[in-house]
C-alpha positions as a Python dict, from the first residue, in 0.01 Angstrom:
ca = {
    (1, 'X'): (0, 0, 0),
    (2, 'X'): (-217, -192, -264),
    (3, 'X'): (-563, -63, -354),
    (4, 'X'): (-828, -338, -358),
    (5, 'X'): (-1121, -271, -613),
    (6, 'X'): (-1425, -453, -512),
    (7, 'X'): (-1698, -438, -770),
    (8, 'X'): (-2061, -376, -660),
    (9, 'X'): (-2195, -698, -836),
    (10, 'X'): (-1913, -923, -691),
    (11, 'X'): (-1973, -780, -343),
    (12, 'X'): (-2334, -830, -360),
    (13, 'X'): (-2301, -1181, -465),
    (14, 'X'): (-2061, -1252, -175),
    (15, 'X'): (-2277, -1069, 79),
    (16, 'X'): (-2593, -1250, -22),
    (17, 'X'): (-2414, -1590, -29),
    (18, 'X'): (-2271, -1529, 317),
    (19, 'X'): (-2603, -1449, 453),
    (20, 'X'): (-2763, -1759, 304),
    (21, 'X'): (-2475, -1962, 469),
    (22, 'X'): (-2533, -1790, 801),
    (23, 'X'): (-2904, -1876, 813),
    (24, 'X'): (-2835, -2226, 717),
    (25, 'X'): (-2604, -2273, 998),
    (26, 'X'): (-2863, -2107, 1241),
    (27, 'X'): (-2659, -1786, 1292),
    (28, 'X'): (-2919, -1518, 1408),
    (29, 'X'): (-2971, -1270, 1139),
    (30, 'X'): (-2871, -918, 1280),
    (31, 'X'): (-3027, -623, 1123),
    (32, 'X'): (-2783, -357, 1002),
    (33, 'X'): (-2819, -11, 926),
    (34, 'X'): (-2596, -63, 600),
    (35, 'X'): (-2814, 6, 295),
    (36, 'X'): (-2825, -255, 28),
    (37, 'X'): (-2963, -221, -298),
    (38, 'X'): (-3250, -378, -495),
    (39, 'X'): (-3023, -608, -678),
    (40, 'X'): (-2868, -756, -365),
    (41, 'X'): (-3199, -803, -199),
    (42, 'X'): (-3328, -998, -481),
    (43, 'X'): (-3044, -1197, -497),
    (44, 'X'): (-3036, -1279, -126),
    (45, 'X'): (-3400, -1401, -153),
    (46, 'X'): (-3296, -1623, -459),
    (47, 'X'): (-3010, -1773, -262),
    (48, 'X'): (-3252, -1853, 50),
    (49, 'X'): (-3335, -2206, -33),
    (50, 'X'): (-3637, -2207, 182),
    (51, 'X'): (-3824, -1925, 14),
    (52, 'X'): (-4024, -2016, -298),
    (53, 'X'): (-4320, -1856, -473),
    (54, 'X'): (-4520, -1693, -755),
    (55, 'X'): (-4569, -1342, -910),
    (56, 'X'): (-4889, -1210, -1075),
    (57, 'X'): (-4838, -877, -1198),
    (58, 'X'): (-5094, -665, -1415),
    (59, 'X'): (-5065, -311, -1536),
    (60, 'X'): (-4706, -206, -1495),
    (61, 'X'): (-4510, -478, -1665),
    (62, 'X'): (-4351, -769, -1464),
    (63, 'X'): (-4103, -558, -1298),
    (64, 'X'): (-4093, -733, -966),
    (65, 'X'): (-4057, -1079, -1127),
    (66, 'X'): (-3799, -934, -1357),
    (67, 'X'): (-3570, -863, -1071),
    (68, 'X'): (-3550, -1220, -927),
    (69, 'X'): (-3519, -1340, -1292),
    (70, 'X'): (-3206, -1123, -1387),
    (71, 'X'): (-2997, -1122, -1076),
    (72, 'X'): (-2925, -1492, -1079),
    (73, 'X'): (-3052, -1798, -897),
    (74, 'X'): (-3396, -1733, -1010),
    (75, 'X'): (-3485, -2117, -1004),
    (76, 'X'): (-3442, -2107, -619),
    (77, 'X'): (-3723, -1874, -585),
    (78, 'X'): (-3965, -1837, -887),
    (79, 'X'): (-4218, -2111, -930),
    (80, 'X'): (-4429, -1909, -1171),
    (81, 'X'): (-4470, -1558, -1323),
    (82, 'X'): (-4804, -1441, -1488),
    (83, 'X'): (-4939, -1114, -1640),
    (84, 'X'): (-5313, -1145, -1735),
    (85, 'X'): (-5314, -804, -1929),
    (86, 'X'): (-5619, -895, -2130),
    (87, 'X'): (-5959, -830, -1940),
    (88, 'X'): (-6125, -1148, -2048),
    (89, 'X'): (-5817, -1353, -1972),
    (90, 'X'): (-5814, -1184, -1615),
    (91, 'X'): (-6175, -1235, -1564),
    (92, 'X'): (-6131, -1606, -1668),
    (93, 'X'): (-5848, -1654, -1407),
    (94, 'X'): (-5968, -1451, -1102),
    (95, 'X'): (-6345, -1402, -1172),
    (96, 'X'): (-6576, -1122, -1295),
    (97, 'X'): (-6758, -836, -1117),
    (98, 'X'): (-6471, -632, -982),
    (99, 'X'): (-6293, -327, -1119),
    (100, 'X'): (-5955, -430, -1236),
    (101, 'X'): (-5748, -197, -1029),
    (102, 'X'): (-5917, -250, -686),
    (103, 'X'): (-5862, -440, -359),
    (104, 'X'): (-6138, -684, -442),
    (105, 'X'): (-5935, -792, -770),
    (106, 'X'): (-5608, -795, -577),
    (107, 'X'): (-5747, -1026, -319),
    (108, 'X'): (-5890, -1256, -599),
    (109, 'X'): (-5555, -1267, -762),
    (110, 'X'): (-5384, -1349, -424),
    (111, 'X'): (-5634, -1624, -339),
    (112, 'X'): (-5628, -1784, -673),
    (113, 'X'): (-5251, -1798, -705),
    (114, 'X'): (-5192, -1909, -343),
    (115, 'X'): (-5424, -2198, -395),
    (116, 'X'): (-5251, -2296, -701),
    (117, 'X'): (-4916, -2275, -574),
    (118, 'X'): (-4997, -2502, -262),
    (119, 'X'): (-5194, -2747, -470),
    (120, 'X'): (-4894, -2809, -701),
    (121, 'X'): (-4614, -2785, -453),
    (122, 'X'): (-4715, -2833, -95),
    (123, 'X'): (-4693, -3206, -112),
    (124, 'X'): (-4335, -3210, -248),
    (125, 'X'): (-4156, -2943, -76),
    (126, 'X'): (-4395, -2809, 194),
    (127, 'X'): (-4172, -2939, 478),
    (128, 'X'): (-3887, -2727, 387),
    (129, 'X'): (-4037, -2425, 194),
    (130, 'X'): (-4161, -2101, 304),
    (131, 'X'): (-4412, -2019, 38),
    (132, 'X'): (-4512, -1675, -98),
    (133, 'X'): (-4735, -1514, -358),
    (134, 'X'): (-4671, -1164, -463),
    (135, 'X'): (-4949, -986, -676),
    (136, 'X'): (-5025, -629, -797),
    (137, 'X'): (-5288, -457, -1022),
    (138, 'X'): (-5154, -129, -1130),
    (139, 'X'): (-5269, 155, -1370),
    (140, 'X'): (-4950, 304, -1479),
    (141, 'X'): (-4940, 619, -1670),
    (142, 'X'): (-5110, 565, -2012),
    (143, 'X'): (-4987, 710, -2355),
    (144, 'X'): (-5215, 1007, -2333),
    (145, 'X'): (-5134, 1067, -1964),
    (146, 'X'): (-5501, 1096, -1874),
    (147, 'X'): (-5542, 823, -1612),
    (148, 'X'): (-5524, 797, -1247),
    (149, 'X'): (-5169, 648, -1172),
    (150, 'X'): (-5213, 411, -881),
    (151, 'X'): (-5227, 51, -783),
    (152, 'X'): (-5271, -219, -537),
    (153, 'X'): (-4997, -445, -411),
    (154, 'X'): (-5025, -756, -202),
    (155, 'X'): (-4815, -1034, -45),
    (156, 'X'): (-4921, -1359, 114),
    (157, 'X'): (-4626, -1539, 285),
    (158, 'X'): (-4535, -1811, 542),
    (159, 'X'): (-4296, -1735, 820),
    (160, 'X'): (-4189, -2097, 861),
    (161, 'X'): (-4252, -2412, 658),
    (162, 'X'): (-4618, -2523, 698),
    (163, 'X'): (-4706, -2214, 907),
    (164, 'X'): (-5039, -2022, 852),
    (165, 'X'): (-5017, -1743, 599),
    (166, 'X'): (-4984, -1378, 672),
    (167, 'X'): (-5061, -1086, 432),
    (168, 'X'): (-4953, -740, 357),
    (169, 'X'): (-5185, -539, 129),
    (170, 'X'): (-5079, -175, 12),
    (171, 'X'): (-5249, 106, -195),
    (172, 'X'): (-5002, 318, -386),
    (173, 'X'): (-5005, 638, -585),
    (174, 'X'): (-4749, 662, -882),
    (175, 'X'): (-4597, 992, -918),
    (176, 'X'): (-4312, 965, -1158),
    (177, 'X'): (-4382, 1157, -1489),
    (178, 'X'): (-4328, 845, -1731),
    (179, 'X'): (-4453, 494, -1752),
    (180, 'X'): (-4108, 340, -1743),
    (181, 'X'): (-4013, 532, -1426),
    (182, 'X'): (-4332, 419, -1265),
    (183, 'X'): (-4260, 67, -1365),
    (184, 'X'): (-3925, 86, -1194),
    (185, 'X'): (-4077, 222, -900),
    (186, 'X'): (-4318, -62, -871),
    (187, 'X'): (-4023, -306, -908),
    (188, 'X'): (-3819, -163, -624),
    (189, 'X'): (-4117, -155, -394),
    (190, 'X'): (-4202, -520, -455),
    (191, 'X'): (-3856, -639, -408),
    (192, 'X'): (-3851, -444, -99),
    (193, 'X'): (-4177, -587, 52),
    (194, 'X'): (-4078, -949, -16),
    (195, 'X'): (-3720, -887, 149),
    (196, 'X'): (-3881, -708, 442),
    (197, 'X'): (-4156, -975, 480),
    (198, 'X'): (-3887, -1248, 528),
    (199, 'X'): (-3662, -1023, 742),
    (200, 'X'): (-3803, -740, 939),
    (201, 'X'): (-4140, -817, 1063),
    (202, 'X'): (-4027, -774, 1426),
    (203, 'X'): (-4078, -402, 1440),
    (204, 'X'): (-4357, -216, 1237),
    (205, 'X'): (-4132, 103, 1211),
    (206, 'X'): (-3846, -84, 1044),
    (207, 'X'): (-4081, -302, 832),
    (208, 'X'): (-4223, 12, 676),
    (209, 'X'): (-3877, 183, 643),
    (210, 'X'): (-3752, -129, 456),
    (211, 'X'): (-4062, -143, 228),
    (212, 'X'): (-4018, 226, 132),
    (213, 'X'): (-3638, 206, 80),
    (214, 'X'): (-3491, 385, -213),
    (215, 'X'): (-3845, 555, -284),
    (216, 'X'): (-3969, 902, -210),
    (217, 'X'): (-4301, 1105, -211),
    (218, 'X'): (-4177, 1231, -531),
    (219, 'X'): (-4198, 894, -680),
    (220, 'X'): (-4442, 678, -514),
    (221, 'X'): (-4689, 732, -218),
    (222, 'X'): (-4817, 458, 7),
    (223, 'X'): (-5159, 578, 144),
    (224, 'X'): (-5293, 245, 282),
    (225, 'X'): (-5140, -40, 461),
    (226, 'X'): (-5329, -326, 587),
    (227, 'X'): (-5168, -645, 743),
    (228, 'X'): (-5324, -979, 859),
    (229, 'X'): (-5206, -1305, 1013),
    (230, 'X'): (-4979, -1436, 1279),
    (231, 'X'): (-4677, -1238, 1164),
    (232, 'X'): (-4849, -907, 1236),
    (233, 'X'): (-5072, -1036, 1553),
    (234, 'X'): (-4904, -788, 1797),
    (235, 'X'): (-4914, -493, 1555),
    (236, 'X'): (-5188, -208, 1601),
    (237, 'X'): (-5301, -178, 1241),
    (238, 'X'): (-5448, 172, 1293),
    (239, 'X'): (-5146, 295, 1423),
    (240, 'X'): (-4935, 138, 1137),
    (241, 'X'): (-5176, 310, 897),
    (242, 'X'): (-5149, 644, 1051),
    (243, 'X'): (-4765, 608, 1065),
    (244, 'X'): (-4754, 623, 678),
    (245, 'X'): (-4825, 1008, 727),
    (246, 'X'): (-4577, 1075, 1036),
    (247, 'X'): (-4300, 865, 852),
    (248, 'X'): (-4346, 1068, 538),
    (249, 'X'): (-4469, 768, 316),
    (250, 'X'): (-4799, 956, 252),
    (251, 'X'): (-4935, 1305, 210),
    (252, 'X'): (-5266, 1184, 373),
    (253, 'X'): (-5438, 887, 515),
    (254, 'X'): (-5810, 834, 560),
    (255, 'X'): (-6026, 668, 822),
    (256, 'X'): (-6407, 631, 747),
    (257, 'X'): (-6676, 709, 999),
    (258, 'X'): (-6716, 348, 1077),
    (259, 'X'): (-6333, 331, 1138),
    (260, 'X'): (-6234, 150, 815),
    (261, 'X'): (-5886, 190, 649),
    (262, 'X'): (-5951, 316, 300),
    (263, 'X'): (-5756, 507, 29),
    (264, 'X'): (-5835, 868, 21),
    (265, 'X'): (-5916, 851, -340),
    (266, 'X'): (-6195, 608, -276),
    (267, 'X'): (-6329, 834, 1),
    (268, 'X'): (-6309, 1171, -157),
    (269, 'X'): (-6393, 1082, -528),
    (270, 'X'): (-6604, 1358, -686),
    (271, 'X'): (-6758, 1454, -342),
    (272, 'X'): (-6873, 1799, -220),
    (273, 'X'): (-6646, 1821, 89),
    (274, 'X'): (-6676, 2009, 419),
    (275, 'X'): (-6348, 1971, 594),
    (276, 'X'): (-6293, 2056, 976),
    (277, 'X'): (-5918, 2097, 1056),
    (278, 'X'): (-5797, 2104, 1414),
    (279, 'X'): (-5611, 1929, 1704),
    (280, 'X'): (-5953, 1822, 1859),
    (281, 'X'): (-5803, 1726, 2215),
    (282, 'X'): (-6166, 1622, 2315),
    (283, 'X'): (-6476, 1508, 2121),
    (284, 'X'): (-6700, 1804, 2172),
    (285, 'X'): (-7038, 1774, 2000),
    (286, 'X'): (-6977, 2141, 1883),
    (287, 'X'): (-6722, 1995, 1635),
    (288, 'X'): (-6971, 1767, 1489),
    (289, 'X'): (-7212, 2054, 1472),
    (290, 'X'): (-6952, 2258, 1267),
    (291, 'X'): (-6970, 1993, 992),
    (292, 'X'): (-7324, 1943, 1009),
    (293, 'X'): (-7417, 2302, 983),
    (294, 'X'): (-7187, 2362, 692),
    (295, 'X'): (-7305, 2062, 498),
    (296, 'X'): (-7667, 2186, 543),
    (297, 'X'): (-7557, 2517, 373),
    (298, 'X'): (-7389, 2361, 57),
    (299, 'X'): (-7519, 2526, -249),
    (300, 'X'): (-7770, 2300, -454),
    (301, 'X'): (-7569, 2328, -770),
    (302, 'X'): (-7252, 2178, -573),
    (303, 'X'): (-7451, 1880, -467),
    (304, 'X'): (-7592, 1833, -827),
    (305, 'X'): (-7269, 1836, -983),
    (306, 'X'): (-7100, 1596, -718),
    (307, 'X'): (-7143, 1247, -625),
    (308, 'X'): (-7300, 1358, -284),
    (309, 'X'): (-7158, 1565, 4),
    (310, 'X'): (-6887, 1430, 280),
    (311, 'X'): (-6786, 1594, 601),
    (312, 'X'): (-6455, 1490, 749),
    (313, 'X'): (-6225, 1599, 1038),
    (314, 'X'): (-5875, 1670, 952),
    (315, 'X'): (-5572, 1628, 1181),
    (316, 'X'): (-5228, 1746, 1121),
    (317, 'X'): (-4939, 1489, 1140),
    (318, 'X'): (-4710, 1810, 1234),
    (319, 'X'): (-4701, 2015, 1567),
    (320, 'X'): (-4941, 2307, 1519),
    (321, 'X'): (-4760, 2548, 1746),
    (322, 'X'): (-4406, 2606, 1759),
    (323, 'X'): (-4229, 2456, 2067),
    (324, 'X'): (-4486, 2187, 2140),
    (325, 'X'): (-4449, 1817, 2099),
    (326, 'X'): (-4504, 1661, 1762),
    (327, 'X'): (-4823, 1429, 1765),
    (328, 'X'): (-4733, 1052, 1790),
    (329, 'X'): (-4918, 786, 1593),
    (330, 'X'): (-5089, 695, 1937),
    (331, 'X'): (-5221, 1054, 1970),
    (332, 'X'): (-5351, 1072, 1620),
    (333, 'X'): (-5538, 742, 1633),
    (334, 'X'): (-5678, 837, 1976),
    (335, 'X'): (-5808, 1155, 1829),
    (336, 'X'): (-5964, 953, 1532),
    (337, 'X'): (-6150, 721, 1768),
    (338, 'X'): (-6289, 1007, 1970),
    (339, 'X'): (-6398, 1193, 1643),
    (340, 'X'): (-6564, 873, 1511),
    (341, 'X'): (-6801, 887, 1790),
    (342, 'X'): (-6945, 1214, 1642),
    (343, 'X'): (-7020, 1024, 1326),
    (344, 'X'): (-6775, 1155, 1077),
    (345, 'X'): (-6438, 1008, 923),
    (346, 'X'): (-6097, 1164, 955),
    (347, 'X'): (-5807, 1251, 728),
    (348, 'X'): (-5471, 1273, 885),
    (349, 'X'): (-5221, 1505, 672),
    (350, 'X'): (-4852, 1507, 669),
    (351, 'X'): (-4864, 1878, 676),
    (352, 'X'): (-5055, 2129, 886),
    (353, 'X'): (-5118, 2411, 650),
    (354, 'X'): (-5477, 2456, 487),
    (355, 'X'): (-5343, 2506, 142),
    (356, 'X'): (-5153, 2166, 155),
    (357, 'X'): (-5505, 2004, 258),
    (358, 'X'): (-5682, 2173, -25),
    (359, 'X'): (-5436, 2080, -292),
    (360, 'X'): (-5441, 1726, -176),
    (361, 'X'): (-5831, 1678, -190),
    (362, 'X'): (-5851, 1860, -514),
    (363, 'X'): (-5657, 1558, -657),
    (364, 'X'): (-5978, 1362, -634),
    (365, 'X'): (-6263, 1621, -663),
    (366, 'X'): (-6360, 1946, -865),
    (367, 'X'): (-6642, 2040, -641),
    (368, 'X'): (-6591, 2343, -420),
    (369, 'X'): (-6428, 2262, -93),
    (370, 'X'): (-6542, 2423, 234),
    (371, 'X'): (-6335, 2435, 560),
    (372, 'X'): (-6555, 2455, 852),
    (373, 'X'): (-6332, 2637, 1098),
    (374, 'X'): (-6342, 2817, 1427),
    (375, 'X'): (-6217, 3177, 1445),
    (376, 'X'): (-5898, 3052, 1591),
    (377, 'X'): (-5794, 2852, 1294),
    (378, 'X'): (-5841, 3147, 1056),
    (379, 'X'): (-5643, 3361, 1301),
    (380, 'X'): (-5365, 3100, 1278),
    (381, 'X'): (-5366, 3093, 892),
    (382, 'X'): (-5314, 3473, 878),
    (383, 'X'): (-5045, 3479, 1137),
    (384, 'X'): (-4851, 3184, 979),
    (385, 'X'): (-4541, 3329, 782),
    (386, 'X'): (-4520, 3035, 557),
    (387, 'X'): (-4139, 3025, 561),
    (388, 'X'): (-4130, 2745, 325),
    (389, 'X'): (-4287, 2968, 41),
    (390, 'X'): (-4116, 3211, -144),
    (391, 'X'): (-4420, 3429, -142),
    (392, 'X'): (-4482, 3387, 230),
    (393, 'X'): (-4842, 3468, 351),
    (394, 'X'): (-4948, 3593, -3),
    (395, 'X'): (-4841, 3261, -174),
    (396, 'X'): (-5010, 3058, 93),
    (397, 'X'): (-5333, 3240, 59),
    (398, 'X'): (-5313, 3233, -317),
    (399, 'X'): (-5264, 2839, -307),
    (400, 'X'): (-5556, 2782, -65),
    (401, 'X'): (-5805, 2969, -253),
    (402, 'X'): (-5693, 2889, -596),
    (403, 'X'): (-5833, 2535, -529),
    (404, 'X'): (-6194, 2643, -538),
    (405, 'X'): (-6197, 2683, -155),
    (406, 'X'): (-6425, 2883, 93),
    (407, 'X'): (-6380, 2914, 469),
    (408, 'X'): (-6690, 2905, 671),
    (409, 'X'): (-6575, 3061, 985),
    (410, 'X'): (-6764, 3008, 1315),
    (411, 'X'): (-6762, 3231, 1610),
    (412, 'X'): (-6560, 3215, 1942),
    (413, 'X'): (-6631, 3328, 2288),
    (414, 'X'): (-6448, 3645, 2400),
    (415, 'X'): (-6258, 3456, 2669),
    (416, 'X'): (-6120, 3188, 2420),
    (417, 'X'): (-6037, 3448, 2163),
    (418, 'X'): (-5846, 3652, 2405),
    (419, 'X'): (-5632, 3363, 2503),
    (420, 'X'): (-5586, 3264, 2138),
    (421, 'X'): (-5465, 3604, 2030),
    (422, 'X'): (-5233, 3616, 2326),
    (423, 'X'): (-5099, 3262, 2247),
    (424, 'X'): (-5012, 3394, 1890),
    (425, 'X'): (-4879, 3721, 1973),
    (426, 'X'): (-5162, 3909, 1818),
    (427, 'X'): (-5281, 4119, 2114),
    (428, 'X'): (-5318, 4433, 1911),
    (429, 'X'): (-5605, 4277, 1706),
    (430, 'X'): (-5944, 4427, 1807),
    (431, 'X'): (-6300, 4301, 1784),
    (432, 'X'): (-6659, 4352, 1882),
    (433, 'X'): (-6859, 4104, 2097),
    (434, 'X'): (-7216, 3987, 2027),
    (435, 'X'): (-7377, 3799, 2299),
    (436, 'X'): (-7047, 3686, 2428),
    (437, 'X'): (-6926, 3568, 2094),
    (438, 'X'): (-6684, 3720, 1825),
    (439, 'X'): (-6798, 3652, 1466),
    (440, 'X'): (-6541, 3693, 1164),
    (441, 'X'): (-6695, 4004, 1030),
    (442, 'X'): (-6644, 4172, 1369),
    (443, 'X'): (-6260, 4083, 1378),
    (444, 'X'): (-6024, 4352, 1298),
    (445, 'X'): (-5645, 4238, 1232),
    (446, 'X'): (-5371, 4488, 1242),
    (447, 'X'): (-5207, 4625, 940),
    (448, 'X'): (-5096, 4514, 685),
    (449, 'X'): (-5293, 4180, 745),
    (450, 'X'): (-5625, 4372, 782),
    (451, 'X'): (-5613, 4466, 411),
    (452, 'X'): (-5577, 4101, 286),
    (453, 'X'): (-5837, 4001, 536),
    (454, 'X'): (-6080, 4261, 400),
    (455, 'X'): (-6037, 4146, 48),
    (456, 'X'): (-6106, 3773, 146),
    (457, 'X'): (-6411, 3868, 329),
    (458, 'X'): (-6538, 4105, 45),
    (459, 'X'): (-6476, 3850, -234),
    (460, 'X'): (-6680, 3579, -31),
    (461, 'X'): (-6368, 3354, 11),
    (462, 'X'): (-6416, 3385, 400),
    (463, 'X'): (-6797, 3374, 506),
    (464, 'X'): (-6950, 3413, 839),
    (465, 'X'): (-7119, 3080, 962),
    (466, 'X'): (-7370, 3048, 1239),
    (467, 'X'): (-7386, 2703, 1411),
    (468, 'X'): (-7731, 2540, 1402),
    (469, 'X'): (-7744, 2566, 1791),
    (470, 'X'): (-7700, 2940, 1791),
}
């Protein structure tokens, strides 16, 4: 039997060419689970004679355009590439008055490049061409390694010649340790985005999966996705945004008190924070009082050293108690909408542990972080065995409080506390009741947890809080 060696490059050329022929013959594109690389995706687009567009990239090289220019057949896709690195040049092209790595700057770039593309080419090839404009503005790792590595990525495209345009906008965090690796990640993402936009807009889940292909949270995080236009008219944008967490593309996503989608970095930047974690099956006023009361108790020096204070609810993207159903994106968005009625925004976290939440927000603020929690959340934190950590409960506790964190713990009714202790298998814990309520200083865990608990209370890491209504 003879062995036939098929080189990857030749196979990619053949596969891409066959897909182009099939599309020209009207053969319906059948999605496949077979994974193809960035090279083949770029080549497939180049060989699709109906797709043509421009690239404008600032801050991480021209890695996306580079793929299309080097895989072959670039003249079939690339109308123009530009990289306006100089600030004065950028201002002259796209206008002044915005930060250079921001959504307004991205939208100005997209609008300018799109208008120019259509003005120059629509008359000559508009009847047969699906135009696109890919843009990004990125702050990749500087030489000293002192900058925030993030960026905005956008794509405007037509599904059919002459059709109205649709848009995708992403905010990304670059997590590779070197500038070169970050550029490479941006290149992969850009090719994925263009490829997915022209082939996989039938399903939100598959679209995002294709955009994130060959990437990971260790390399690149997408913490905002916004879609507009006819290609996405049936999609729920808020569920799409929440799915960034449930699918593992982001550590957390943010919704403002007004319901806007926003990168967590812009919401949390240098704020004194009060975070209220929980499941929140109902939008009880008591939840809003937890945040309001804790905000009112923030030390003056914290407010003076920060850019104001902010209270947020925190929802876990994982199930809280073993054996229960994991929350769906529909569940999470429903909770966000209910909590918005209380006047506060929400962070949805990929993980459920408090130490992961504190580590995340500490990316963006050095002010002290206060968790406004009910007694049940503290009990759950002390009962958690943190099996993913080598140091178990001690390591989880150390990680939480090493981030300049305090727990403001609010009381529970005796009836609710009994049910919670039974649910968590902590029936041997004891407590005293004051006016029908159990406060944190009157809770007595069993050994050996009681020694750790006593230390946290004595050092002021865990403080007893009183709701304003009490």
